N, C-alpha and C positions, 0 to 999 in steps of 0.2 A: 317507265322512265320517271314518272312523277314520284312514285314511291321510293325509287333509288335516290332522287334528289332530296326528299324529305329525310331519309335515313342519314345521308351525308351531312345535311345541315344540322340534324340532331346530334350527330357525333361531333361535329365541329363546335357546336354550342356547349356540349358537355365538356369537351377538352378545354375550352376557354374558361369555363366556370371552375373546373377542378384543378387545372394546372396553370402553368404560366407564371412567371415571376412578376412581382409588382414593379411598375415602372419607377425608375429612380431618376431624379433630376438633380444635377449638381449645380449649386449656386452658392455664392458667398465664399467664405474661406474654409468652410468645413465640408469635406466630401466623403462619401461612403466608399471605402477602399477595402476589399476583401472582408466585408462585414465589420469593418472598424470605421469610426468617424475620425478622420485624420484632418488636423488643422495645420496649415503651412504658414508659419510666421517667418517671412523671408524664405531663406533656405532651410530653416529649422522646422522640424515637424514634431507634432505631439498627437497622442491618442486623446481626443476630446469627447467628453460625454457630459450630458446634463441629466440630473435626477430631480424628481419631485418626491422626496422621501416620505412626506406625510400623505400625499394624495395618491402616489403610484408606486411606493415602495422602491424596489430595485430595478424598475424599468428604466432603460437607458434611452435617451433622445440625443440626436445630433443637433437639431435646431428647433423646429416648431414644437411648442409645448401645448398640450390639450387644455390645461387649466392654469389659472393664476394661483400662486401660493409660494410656500417656501421652496426655493430652487437652489440646488447645489451644482456648481460648475466644477468639473474635474478635468485636468490635463495631465496625462502621464507622458513623460518625455520620451520621444523616440530619437532624440538627438542630444548628445551630452552638452552641447552649447546652451540649451534651455535650462539645464540643471544648474549652470553656473551664472546665468544672466538674471538680473532683476526683471520680473515679469509683472505686468499690470493688466487689469481688466476694467474696461469702462463699458457700461450699457447705457445707451441713449435712446430716446424716442426716435422712431424713424420719421423724420420730417422731410425727407428728400422727395416724397411723392413717387418713388420708384419701387416701393414694396420690397419684395425679395430680390430685386435686381440691383439694389444699392451697392455701390463699391466704395473703396477708400477714397478715390478721387471725388466722389459725390459729397463726401464729408469735408473736404478741404475748404477752408474759408468760412465754415460754420462755427459759430460760437457754441462749443459743446456744453459749457457749464449750465446754461438754462434748461437744456434738454436731457441732461444726465440724470438717470434714475439710480445708478449705482456706480461707485468707483472704488476699486481696490488698488491702493497705491503700490508702486513697484516694490517688490521684495524678492529675495532669493529663496526659493524653496527647492532644496537639493533633491528631494525625492518625488514629490508630486505637487502640482499647483491646485489649490482648492479655493473656492469663494462661495459664500452663501448670501443669497438675496431673497427678500420677500416681495414678490410681485403682488400688488394689491388690485390691479386691474388688467383686463385683457388689452391687447393692442399690438402694434408693430414696433419692433425694437431693432437696434443694431448693436451687436457686441463687437468691441474693439480690443483685441489682444495685442499688447505691445511688449516686445523684448528689447532689453538694452544690453547687448553683449559687450564685454570688454574689448576695446580696440576697434570697435565698429565706428564708422564715421557718422552713422545715423541709426536710430532705432529701427527695428523690423516690426511691421504691423500686419495683422490679419483682421479682416472685417467679415462678419457673418450676420446678415439680416435674418431675423426670426420673428415668429408670431407667438404670442401667448394667448391662450384661450381659443385655439384653433383646433378643431377636430378633423377638418378636411372632409373631402367628399369620398375618400377611399377609392374603390374600384368602379363606382357607379358610372362616372362619365365614360370610362373605357368600355364597360359592359353595354351601355346604351349605344355607343358608337358602333360596337360590334353587332348589336341587334339590328340597328338601322342598315348596316352593311348587308346583313343576311336578308333582310326584307327587300332591299334594293336588288340584290342578286336574284332572289326568288321571282320578283316581279319581272326582271329582265329575261330570265329563262322561260317563264310562262309566256311572255310576249313572243319570244323567238319560236317556241314550240307551237303557238297558235297560228303563226304565219306560214 
């Protein structure tokens, strides 16, 4: 019986290491949908990507960036309303204390000028929205995309907190949790078999 449990645990550990999708957590205004980073600016949507052309070439990021450096923000419109609306991007230091859980309501009442590290003024880009910024230091930031559609009583805004210079822990926390779970189960089974 003990050899069977060891084979089962070995097979489960092998399956966990070789297969299984990476966990995805949706936060902020950019969410991963069907392998695309989609930003929702009010009811308007765009395919949002961030590049580090000098450091990482054509690798796309939705939010967190592994290094500071030249950064290219790109939004391809999924809604015709964005192609006709003046769109702006503001990047501010995340001073909310909420990290990646900062929302638009958390920025209300803050004076954004002193914490702004980049601002691209509203402009109509009929094909694709682009902005380039040079991050000089790692840290926590909040991107604010604002669209000003014709006829709208107010602008539409999307907020996405992100980190620069963050490499993340990858799969290690999940792997360690799984190993602890296996060890706990093995201990429990051995105690039951011994009694």
